[in-house]
C-alpha positions as CSV (number, residue, x, y, z in Angstrom):
1,M,-19.3,89.4,-65.3
2,L,-16.2,88.2,-63.6
3,N,-15.1,91.8,-63.0
4,F,-18.5,93.4,-62.2
5,K,-17.8,97.0,-61.2
6,I,-20.1,100.0,-60.6
7,H,-19.4,103.6,-61.6
8,S,-19.7,106.1,-58.8
9,N,-22.3,108.2,-60.8
10,E,-24.8,105.4,-60.0
11,I,-25.0,106.8,-56.5
12,D,-26.2,110.2,-57.8
13,K,-29.1,108.4,-59.6
14,I,-30.4,107.0,-56.3
15,G,-31.1,110.5,-54.8
16,N,-29.7,113.6,-53.3
17,F,-27.6,112.9,-50.2
18,T,-25.8,115.0,-47.6
19,K,-22.0,115.1,-48.0
20,E,-21.7,112.7,-45.0
21,E,-24.0,110.1,-46.6
22,K,-22.6,110.4,-50.1
23,D,-19.0,110.0,-48.7
24,F,-20.2,106.9,-46.8
25,R,-21.7,105.4,-50.0
26,L,-18.7,106.2,-52.2
27,K,-16.3,104.7,-49.6
28,N,-18.3,101.5,-49.5
29,L,-18.6,101.4,-53.3
30,K,-14.8,101.6,-53.5
31,Y,-14.6,98.7,-51.0
32,F,-16.9,96.6,-53.2
33,N,-15.2,97.5,-56.5
34,D,-11.8,96.7,-55.0
35,T,-12.8,93.1,-54.2
36,G,-16.0,92.4,-56.3
37,F,-18.2,89.4,-55.4
38,P,-16.5,87.2,-52.7
39,N,-15.0,83.9,-53.7
40,K,-13.7,80.9,-51.8
41,K,-10.4,82.6,-51.0
42,N,-12.5,84.6,-48.5
43,E,-12.8,82.4,-45.3
44,D,-16.4,83.4,-44.8
45,W,-17.3,82.3,-48.3
46,K,-15.0,79.2,-48.6
47,F,-18.0,77.0,-49.3
48,S,-20.0,79.5,-51.4
49,D,-17.9,80.9,-54.3
50,L,-20.3,83.7,-55.1
51,K,-18.1,85.2,-57.8
52,E,-18.3,81.9,-59.8
53,I,-22.0,81.4,-59.1
54,V,-22.9,84.9,-60.4
55,S,-20.6,84.6,-63.4
56,K,-22.2,81.3,-64.4
57,N,-25.8,82.5,-64.0
58,F,-25.9,86.2,-65.0
59,N,-25.0,87.9,-68.2
60,K,-25.3,91.3,-66.5
61,L,-26.6,92.8,-63.3
62,D,-28.9,95.8,-63.7
63,I,-28.8,98.1,-60.7
64,K,-31.5,100.5,-61.9
65,S,-34.4,100.9,-59.5
66,L,-37.8,99.5,-60.5
67,K,-40.9,101.5,-59.6
68,S,-43.2,99.3,-57.6
69,E,-46.9,99.5,-58.3
70,K,-49.4,98.5,-55.6
71,P,-49.2,94.7,-56.0
72,K,-51.9,92.1,-56.4
73,I,-51.2,89.6,-53.8
74,D,-52.9,86.4,-52.4
75,F,-53.0,87.0,-48.7
76,I,-52.8,84.1,-46.3
77,N,-56.3,83.0,-45.2
78,D,-55.3,80.3,-42.8
79,F,-55.0,82.6,-39.8
80,E,-55.7,86.2,-38.8
81,H,-52.7,88.5,-39.1
82,N,-51.4,92.0,-39.6
83,Y,-49.4,92.6,-42.7
84,I,-46.7,94.6,-44.5
85,V,-46.1,94.2,-48.2
86,I,-42.5,94.8,-49.5
87,T,-42.4,94.9,-53.3
88,N,-38.9,94.4,-54.8
89,G,-37.6,95.8,-51.5
90,E,-39.9,98.8,-51.3
91,L,-42.6,99.3,-48.6
92,T,-45.9,99.4,-50.6
93,L,-48.7,98.4,-48.3
94,S,-49.5,97.8,-44.6
95,N,-52.4,97.0,-42.3
96,F,-52.3,96.8,-38.5
97,K,-56.0,96.3,-38.0
98,Y,-55.6,94.0,-34.9
99,E,-53.2,96.4,-33.0
100,E,-53.2,99.8,-31.2
101,K,-51.9,102.1,-34.0
102,S,-50.1,104.4,-31.5
103,K,-47.9,101.5,-30.4
104,V,-46.5,100.8,-33.9
105,K,-44.4,103.0,-36.1
106,L,-43.7,102.0,-39.7
107,K,-42.0,104.0,-42.5
108,S,-39.7,103.7,-45.4
109,F,-36.1,103.5,-44.5
110,I,-32.7,103.7,-46.1
111,N,-30.0,104.5,-43.6
112,D,-29.3,106.5,-40.4
113,N,-25.8,105.3,-39.6
114,Y,-22.7,106.4,-41.5
115,S,-20.2,104.5,-39.4
116,G,-16.6,104.6,-40.5
117,K,-16.0,100.9,-39.6
118,K,-15.2,98.8,-42.7
119,E,-17.4,95.7,-43.1
120,N,-15.6,92.6,-44.2
121,N,-18.5,91.4,-46.3
122,P,-18.4,92.8,-49.9
123,L,-22.2,92.4,-50.2
124,V,-22.7,94.6,-47.1
125,N,-20.4,97.2,-48.7
126,L,-22.5,97.0,-51.9
127,N,-25.7,97.4,-49.8
128,H,-24.3,100.4,-48.0
129,A,-23.3,102.0,-51.3
130,L,-26.5,101.4,-53.3
131,S,-29.5,100.6,-51.0
132,D,-32.4,102.7,-52.0
133,K,-35.4,101.0,-50.4
134,G,-36.4,99.3,-47.2
135,Y,-38.5,99.8,-44.1
136,F,-38.3,100.8,-40.4
137,L,-40.6,99.1,-37.9
138,E,-40.8,100.0,-34.3
139,V,-42.9,98.5,-31.5
140,K,-43.2,100.9,-28.6
141,E,-42.4,99.9,-25.0
142,N,-44.7,97.7,-23.0
143,Y,-46.8,96.4,-25.9
144,K,-47.5,92.9,-27.0
145,F,-48.8,92.3,-30.5
146,K,-52.2,90.6,-30.5
147,K,-51.7,88.9,-33.9
148,I,-48.7,87.8,-35.9
149,L,-47.3,90.3,-38.4
150,V,-46.8,88.7,-41.9
151,I,-44.2,90.5,-44.0
152,Y,-45.0,89.7,-47.6
153,Y,-41.8,90.0,-49.7
154,L,-43.1,90.2,-53.3
155,F,-40.8,89.9,-56.3
156,T,-42.5,90.9,-59.5
157,E,-42.4,89.3,-62.9
158,D,-40.5,92.2,-64.6
159,L,-37.3,91.4,-62.6
160,N,-34.7,90.1,-65.0
161,E,-31.0,90.1,-64.1
162,N,-31.6,93.0,-61.6
163,I,-29.7,93.4,-58.4
164,L,-31.9,94.8,-55.5
165,N,-30.3,96.4,-52.4
166,S,-32.6,97.2,-49.5
167,K,-32.0,98.0,-45.8
168,N,-34.4,97.3,-43.0
169,K,-34.5,98.1,-39.3
170,I,-36.6,96.6,-36.6
171,V,-36.8,98.0,-33.0
172,I,-38.7,96.1,-30.3
173,G,-39.2,98.3,-27.2
174,K,-38.7,97.3,-23.6
175,N,-41.1,94.6,-22.4
176,S,-42.7,94.3,-25.8
177,E,-43.4,91.3,-27.9
178,I,-44.0,90.5,-31.6
179,H,-44.2,87.4,-33.9
180,L,-43.1,87.9,-37.5
181,L,-43.5,85.7,-40.6
182,D,-41.2,86.6,-43.5
183,Y,-43.1,85.2,-46.5
184,L,-41.3,85.3,-49.8
185,I,-43.4,85.3,-53.0
186,N,-41.5,85.4,-56.3
187,V,-43.5,85.9,-59.5
188,S,-40.4,86.4,-61.7
189,K,-39.3,83.4,-63.8
190,K,-35.9,85.0,-64.5
191,N,-32.7,85.3,-62.5
192,F,-32.3,88.3,-60.1
193,F,-30.2,89.0,-57.0
194,N,-31.7,90.3,-53.8
195,N,-29.2,91.8,-51.3
196,V,-30.6,92.8,-47.9
197,Y,-29.0,94.4,-44.8
198,E,-31.0,94.1,-41.6
199,D,-30.6,95.7,-38.2
200,V,-32.7,94.3,-35.3
201,I,-32.7,95.8,-31.8
202,L,-34.5,94.2,-28.8
203,G,-34.9,96.3,-25.7
204,S,-34.7,94.8,-22.2
205,S,-37.0,91.9,-21.7
206,A,-38.4,92.2,-25.3
207,R,-39.4,89.1,-27.2
208,L,-39.2,88.5,-30.9
209,K,-40.2,85.3,-32.8
210,N,-39.4,85.2,-36.4
211,I,-40.3,82.6,-39.1
212,Y,-38.8,82.6,-42.6
213,L,-40.6,80.8,-45.4
214,Q,-40.9,80.8,-49.2
215,K,-44.3,80.3,-50.9
216,D,-42.7,78.0,-53.6
217,K,-39.6,77.4,-55.7
218,S,-37.8,80.4,-57.0
219,S,-35.0,81.2,-59.4
220,G,-33.9,84.1,-57.2
221,Y,-30.4,84.6,-55.7
222,F,-30.7,85.8,-52.1
223,H,-28.2,87.2,-49.6
224,K,-29.2,88.7,-46.2
225,Y,-26.9,90.0,-43.5
226,S,-28.8,90.4,-40.3
227,K,-27.3,92.0,-37.1
228,N,-29.3,91.4,-34.0
229,R,-28.7,93.1,-30.7
230,L,-30.4,91.8,-27.5
231,S,-30.6,93.8,-24.3
232,A,-30.8,92.2,-20.8
233,G,-33.6,89.6,-20.5
234,A,-34.4,89.7,-24.2
235,N,-35.6,86.6,-26.0
236,F,-35.2,85.9,-29.8
237,S,-36.5,82.8,-31.6
238,S,-35.9,82.2,-35.3
239,F,-37.4,79.4,-37.4
240,I,-35.9,79.2,-40.9
241,F,-37.5,77.1,-43.6
242,P,-35.6,78.3,-46.7
243,T,-36.5,75.5,-49.2
244,G,-36.5,76.3,-52.9
245,L,-34.2,79.3,-53.6
246,K,-31.6,78.9,-56.3
247,F,-29.0,80.5,-54.1
248,N,-29.5,81.7,-50.5
249,K,-27.0,82.8,-47.9
250,L,-28.2,84.0,-44.5
251,D,-25.4,85.7,-42.5
252,L,-26.8,86.1,-39.0
253,E,-25.0,87.8,-36.1
254,F,-26.5,87.9,-32.6
255,N,-25.0,90.1,-29.9
256,L,-26.2,89.2,-26.4
257,E,-25.6,92.6,-24.7
258,G,-27.1,92.0,-21.3
259,E,-27.6,89.3,-18.7
260,N,-30.3,86.6,-19.1
261,C,-30.6,86.9,-22.9
262,E,-31.8,83.9,-24.8
263,C,-31.3,83.2,-28.5
264,N,-32.9,80.2,-30.2
265,L,-32.3,79.4,-33.9
266,Q,-33.7,76.4,-35.8
267,S,-33.7,75.6,-39.5
268,A,-35.1,72.8,-41.7
269,S,-34.8,72.7,-45.4
270,F,-35.0,70.4,-48.4
271,L,-32.8,71.2,-51.3
272,S,-32.7,69.9,-54.9
273,Q,-31.6,70.6,-58.5
274,Q,-28.5,72.7,-58.1
275,E,-29.9,74.7,-55.2
276,H,-27.2,76.2,-53.0
277,Q,-27.9,77.3,-49.5
278,E,-25.7,78.5,-46.6
279,I,-26.6,79.5,-43.1
280,K,-23.8,81.3,-41.3
281,T,-24.2,82.3,-37.7
282,R,-22.2,84.1,-35.1
283,I,-23.5,84.3,-31.5
284,N,-21.6,86.6,-29.2
285,H,-22.0,86.0,-25.5
286,F,-20.9,89.2,-24.0
287,Y,-22.6,88.9,-20.6
288,P,-23.2,86.2,-17.9
289,N,-26.2,83.9,-17.6
290,C,-27.2,83.9,-21.3
291,K,-28.4,80.9,-23.4
292,S,-28.2,80.1,-27.1
293,Y,-29.5,77.1,-29.0
294,Q,-29.0,76.3,-32.6
295,K,-30.2,73.3,-34.7
296,V,-29.8,73.3,-38.5
297,K,-31.2,70.3,-40.5
298,N,-30.8,69.8,-44.2
299,V,-32.1,67.2,-46.7
300,L,-30.0,67.3,-49.9
301,N,-31.2,65.8,-53.1
302,E,-29.6,65.5,-56.5
303,D,-26.7,67.9,-56.9
304,S,-27.8,70.4,-54.3
305,K,-25.4,71.9,-51.7
306,G,-26.0,72.8,-48.1
307,V,-23.6,74.8,-45.9
308,Y,-23.6,75.6,-42.2
309,Q,-21.0,77.8,-40.6
310,G,-21.7,78.5,-36.9
311,K,-19.5,80.3,-34.4
312,I,-20.1,80.7,-30.7
313,F,-18.0,83.4,-29.0
314,V,-17.9,83.7,-25.2
315,K,-16.2,86.7,-23.7
316,D,-14.2,86.2,-20.5
317,E,-16.8,87.9,-18.3
318,A,-19.7,85.9,-19.8
319,Q,-19.7,83.2,-17.0
320,K,-22.6,80.7,-16.7
321,T,-23.1,80.8,-20.5
322,D,-25.1,77.9,-21.9
323,A,-24.6,77.4,-25.6
324,Y,-25.6,74.5,-27.9
325,Q,-25.1,74.0,-31.6
326,L,-26.0,71.1,-33.9
327,S,-26.1,70.6,-37.6
328,K,-27.5,67.4,-39.3
329,A,-27.8,66.5,-42.9
330,I,-29.3,63.6,-45.0
331,L,-27.8,63.2,-48.4
332,L,-30.3,61.6,-50.9
333,G,-28.2,62.2,-54.0
334,E,-24.8,60.9,-55.0
335,R,-23.8,64.4,-56.1
336,S,-25.3,66.2,-53.1
337,E,-22.9,68.0,-50.7
338,F,-23.0,69.2,-47.1
339,D,-20.3,71.3,-45.6
340,S,-20.2,72.2,-41.9
341,K,-17.9,74.4,-39.9
342,P,-18.8,74.6,-36.2
343,E,-16.6,76.8,-34.1
344,L,-16.2,77.6,-30.4
345,E,-14.2,80.5,-29.1
346,I,-14.4,80.6,-25.3
347,Y,-12.6,82.9,-22.8
348,A,-14.8,82.1,-19.7
349,D,-14.2,79.0,-17.6
350,D,-17.7,78.5,-16.0
351,V,-19.6,77.7,-19.2
352,K,-21.6,74.8,-20.8
353,C,-20.9,74.8,-24.5
354,S,-21.2,72.0,-27.0
355,H,-21.4,71.6,-30.8
356,G,-21.8,68.7,-33.2
357,S,-22.3,67.9,-36.8
358,T,-23.5,64.7,-38.6
359,S,-24.3,63.9,-42.2
360,G,-25.0,60.7,-44.1
361,S,-27.6,58.8,-46.2
362,L,-31.0,57.6,-45.0
363,D,-30.8,54.5,-42.8
364,K,-31.3,51.5,-45.1
365,D,-32.7,49.4,-42.3
366,S,-35.4,51.9,-41.7
367,I,-36.4,52.1,-45.4
368,Y,-36.4,48.3,-45.5
369,Y,-38.6,48.1,-42.4
370,L,-41.2,50.5,-43.9
371,M,-41.2,48.6,-47.2
372,T,-41.9,45.4,-45.4
373,R,-45.0,47.2,-44.0
374,G,-46.3,47.8,-47.6
375,L,-44.8,51.2,-48.4
376,T,-42.9,51.8,-51.6
377,K,-39.3,53.0,-51.5
378,I,-40.4,56.6,-52.4
379,E,-43.1,56.5,-49.8
380,S,-40.7,55.2,-47.2
381,T,-38.1,57.9,-48.1
382,K,-40.8,60.6,-47.9
383,L,-41.9,59.5,-44.5
384,L,-38.4,59.4,-43.0
385,V,-37.5,62.8,-44.6
386,N,-40.7,64.4,-43.2
387,G,-40.0,63.0,-39.7
388,F,-36.4,64.4,-39.9
389,L,-37.6,67.9,-40.8
390,N,-40.8,68.0,-38.8
391,E,-38.8,67.9,-35.5
392,V,-38.1,71.6,-36.1
393,I,-41.6,72.5,-37.4
394,D,-43.1,70.9,-34.3
395,S,-41.3,73.5,-32.1
396,I,-43.8,76.2,-33.3
397,K,-46.5,76.5,-30.7
398,S,-49.3,78.0,-32.7
399,D,-51.4,75.2,-34.2
400,S,-52.6,77.3,-37.2
401,I,-49.2,78.7,-38.1
402,R,-47.5,75.3,-37.6
403,N,-50.1,73.6,-39.8
404,F,-49.7,76.3,-42.5
405,I,-45.9,75.8,-42.6
406,K,-46.3,72.0,-42.7
407,T,-48.7,72.3,-45.6
408,K,-46.4,74.6,-47.6
409,L,-43.3,72.4,-47.1
410,E,-45.2,69.2,-47.9
411,E,-46.5,70.8,-51.1
412,Q,-42.9,71.6,-52.1
413,L,-41.7,68.1,-51.1
414,L,-44.5,66.5,-53.0
415,N,-43.5,68.3,-56.2
416,E,-40.0,67.0,-55.8
417,Y,-41.1,63.4,-55.3
418,K,-43.3,63.6,-58.4
419,K,-40.2,64.1,-60.5
420,H,-38.7,60.8,-59.4
């Protein structure tokens, strides 16, 4: 597995392509085969040696496509919502019963851009070479969704050492608004690798709020590269609750491509039992009068590992930029690890930019105080951990959605505390 390489005839098995697309796929396959899975020698992967992780946990990686049946799925009953079901990366079901159908476009999607630019991320190269599934979602101009759209990402029980490559594109038209909940449901008990490339485009004054959540623990290995482009006046909010995946790396790029853009990213997670998670962000301030805000919080138990790499780039003409970045971690286990790499690259002089990072164990005085009030040590720890993470959850304005997320995370935390 150390030298995982893919033969070019695998591209022919995916489908019949134009010469332009096939050349694009072959070129990217060569890029991937030349480097393989990234290791810590690659600066972007210095804290997440994926070559070693894959070698330790996979005997093989099967790239053959699985045919997805119409899935049986337990839909969320806590609040009204539209939905899309993505089964092993493939669009299999959708319902927009609360919306005007003419304002929404949804179809399967693979690719429409055969750019010659080489990507530095080998997993993006692999996706460009082999992606055979995905979806395209467009919200037409001047339309605000009436209800949240839940995207159910279902992974079926027959997955076993498969590697899935899917490509998604989301376009939010001018003056439009949508709230999304990415909800991961994994039925497979075996290891598999899910590799996603995502393109998100916000028109001028468009608004997108995105929430990312797993239903429960998973032995899946996940990587997503997401490129987000914001036009003038656009607003993007992202709430990430990625508790419970065996490996997860979110590589998120935000390009603020007009004045008065705003980007808000917050994350809260509880990791345990050899779970490894990295959030890597790059926010590019290309125009004046834009704001970005990032807060990433981790609680790390046992031998888990959390990583945050965040870069704020401010172009010389992006005056009046307001950018904030903070990462905080609580280490509950002696073998738990948190790595943080905050970066600022600023070429404008009239800006307000700050970053910070803290990590440490729970405050012993706080635990002692709670124990003097009759709580056990475990109950005291649980209360302090919940308070630390709930600061992010409480930023969600919808009562029903916020309560749903709190319940899900508390269920996962409770299962962890039962083990100790």
